[in-house]
C-alpha positions as CSV (number, residue, x, y, z in Angstrom):
1,M,42.7,172.7,127.2
2,A,40.6,174.1,130.0
3,S,42.0,177.6,129.7
4,D,41.1,177.9,126.0
5,S,37.4,176.7,126.6
6,S,37.2,179.1,129.6
7,R,38.1,182.0,127.4
8,D,35.3,181.3,124.8
9,R,32.6,183.9,125.0
10,L,29.0,182.8,125.6
11,P,26.2,184.1,123.4
12,F,24.7,186.1,126.4
13,E,28.1,187.4,127.7
14,P,28.8,191.1,127.0
15,A,31.3,191.9,124.3
16,K,33.3,194.6,126.3
17,K,33.5,195.6,129.9
18,R,31.3,198.6,130.5
19,K,32.8,201.4,132.4
20,K,30.2,202.2,135.1
21,D,29.4,205.8,136.3
22,K,32.4,207.3,134.4
23,A,30.3,209.4,131.9
24,P,27.5,210.4,134.2
25,K,29.9,211.6,136.9
26,S,31.9,213.8,134.6
27,Q,28.8,215.2,132.9
28,S,27.2,215.9,136.3
29,K,30.3,217.6,137.6
30,G,30.5,219.8,134.5
31,E,26.8,220.7,134.8
32,S,26.8,221.4,138.6
33,G,30.0,223.5,138.4
34,A,29.2,225.5,135.3
35,S,25.4,226.2,135.5
36,S,24.2,225.6,139.0
37,P,21.7,228.5,139.0
38,K,20.4,227.4,135.6
39,A,20.0,223.8,136.8
40,A,17.9,225.0,139.7
41,A,15.7,227.1,137.3
42,S,15.0,224.3,134.8
43,P,13.8,221.3,136.8
44,S,13.9,218.1,134.8
45,P,15.1,218.2,131.2
46,A,18.9,218.2,132.1
47,K,18.4,215.6,134.7
48,T,16.5,213.1,132.6
49,S,19.1,213.1,129.9
50,D,21.9,212.2,132.5
51,S,19.9,209.6,134.5
52,P,21.5,206.3,135.1
53,A,18.5,204.6,133.4
54,Q,19.4,206.1,130.0
55,S,23.1,205.4,130.4
56,V,22.1,201.7,130.9
57,K,20.1,201.9,127.7
58,N,23.2,202.8,125.7
59,P,22.8,201.3,122.2
60,S,26.4,200.2,122.0
61,V,26.1,197.9,125.0
62,K,23.4,195.3,124.4
63,K,22.6,192.9,127.2
64,Q,21.3,189.6,126.0
65,P,19.2,187.5,128.4
66,I,20.3,184.0,129.4
67,P,18.8,181.5,127.0
68,E,15.7,179.6,128.1
69,A,17.3,176.3,127.8
70,V,20.3,177.2,129.9
71,S,18.0,178.9,132.5
72,R,16.0,175.7,132.8
73,R,19.1,173.7,133.2
74,M,20.4,175.9,136.0
75,I,17.1,175.9,137.9
76,T,16.8,172.1,137.6
77,R,20.3,171.6,138.9
78,M,20.0,174.2,141.7
79,A,16.7,172.5,142.8
80,L,18.4,169.1,142.8
81,F,21.7,170.0,144.5
82,S,20.0,172.3,147.0
83,G,16.6,170.8,147.6
84,T,17.9,167.3,148.4
85,P,20.2,168.2,151.3
86,T,17.7,170.9,152.6
87,S,14.9,168.3,152.6
88,L,17.2,165.9,154.4
89,G,17.9,168.6,156.9
90,V,14.2,169.1,157.6
91,L,13.7,165.3,157.8
92,S,16.6,165.0,160.3
93,L,14.8,167.5,162.5
94,L,11.6,165.7,162.4
95,G,13.3,162.3,162.9
96,S,15.2,163.5,165.8
97,Y,12.0,164.9,167.4
98,F,10.3,161.6,167.1
99,I,13.3,159.8,168.5
100,I,13.4,162.1,171.5
101,Q,9.5,162.0,172.0
102,K,9.3,158.1,171.8
103,E,12.5,157.8,173.9
104,W,14.0,155.2,171.6
105,F,17.5,156.1,172.6
106,P,19.1,159.2,174.1
107,L,20.0,161.7,171.4
108,P,22.3,164.7,172.3
109,S,21.0,168.1,171.3
110,I,24.4,168.9,169.8
111,A,24.1,166.0,167.4
112,V,20.8,167.2,166.2
113,L,22.2,170.7,165.8
114,L,25.3,169.6,163.8
115,V,23.5,167.2,161.5
116,S,20.8,169.6,160.6
117,S,23.2,172.6,160.2
118,G,25.5,170.5,158.1
119,L,22.7,169.4,155.8
120,F,21.3,173.1,155.5
121,G,24.9,174.2,154.9
122,L,25.1,171.7,152.0
123,G,21.9,173.0,150.7
124,V,23.4,176.5,150.5
125,L,26.5,175.2,148.7
126,G,24.2,173.2,146.4
127,L,22.7,176.4,145.1
128,S,26.1,177.7,143.9
129,Y,27.2,174.3,142.6
130,G,23.9,173.8,140.8
131,L,24.4,177.2,139.0
132,L,28.0,176.6,138.1
133,S,27.7,173.0,137.1
134,A,25.1,173.7,134.4
135,S,26.4,173.9,130.9
136,W,26.2,177.5,129.7
137,D,26.2,176.5,126.2
138,E,22.7,176.3,124.8
139,D,23.2,173.2,122.6
140,D,25.3,171.1,125.1
141,P,23.3,169.5,127.9
142,G,26.5,168.7,129.9
143,S,27.2,165.7,132.1
144,K,24.9,164.4,134.9
145,L,27.1,165.6,137.8
146,G,28.5,168.6,135.9
147,W,32.0,168.5,137.3
148,R,33.6,169.5,133.9
149,E,31.1,172.3,133.5
150,F,31.8,173.5,137.0
151,Q,35.4,173.7,136.4
152,T,34.9,175.7,133.2
153,N,32.3,178.1,134.6
154,F,34.3,178.6,137.8
155,G,37.4,179.5,135.7
156,R,35.3,182.0,133.8
157,M,34.0,183.5,137.0
158,R,37.6,183.8,138.5
159,Q,38.8,185.5,135.3
160,A,36.1,188.0,135.6
161,W,37.0,188.6,139.2
162,K,40.6,189.2,138.3
163,K,39.7,191.7,135.6
164,E,37.6,193.6,138.2
C-alpha cells in the first residue's frame, strides 16, 4: 500500500517533532520578569545559555544529513528535469531571434513570449519534480521517471504539512 510506505521513516528523518521556541521563550520571560536589573548588570553569561544556537544543539534531537547517494540522485534528477526545459527556453529565444532577423516568416511576439515562458515555467516545476521523484532510500535507485517515488515522497510531504 502507498500509505504504509509513505509512513516509513527515513534514516535522515527526525524521530520526533521538535517544539520550536517553546523553551527559550518561557525561560526568557522568566528571566526578564524576575531579574531585569541583574540581567542588565551581567552582560553575556545568561544570554549565551539561552541562545537559539544552543537550543538547536540539544543532544536529544539529532539531525542527520541526507546521505550522499540520495543527494546525488536528487541533484541529477533536478538538473535533468529542470535543465532540459530551461535550455529549450533559451534555444527558443535564440531561434525566434534568428527567424525574425532572417525574415523567414512572420513570428508574433506573443508566440515567442508564450513558448519561452512555458518552457521556463516547466523548468521551475522540474526542480520540484526532480527533488520529489528521487528515491529517498539510500539503497534503492528508483525508476527512470520516478513517478512511484514522486507519489511516495509527495505523500510524506503532505503528511508533514498536515501535522504542522
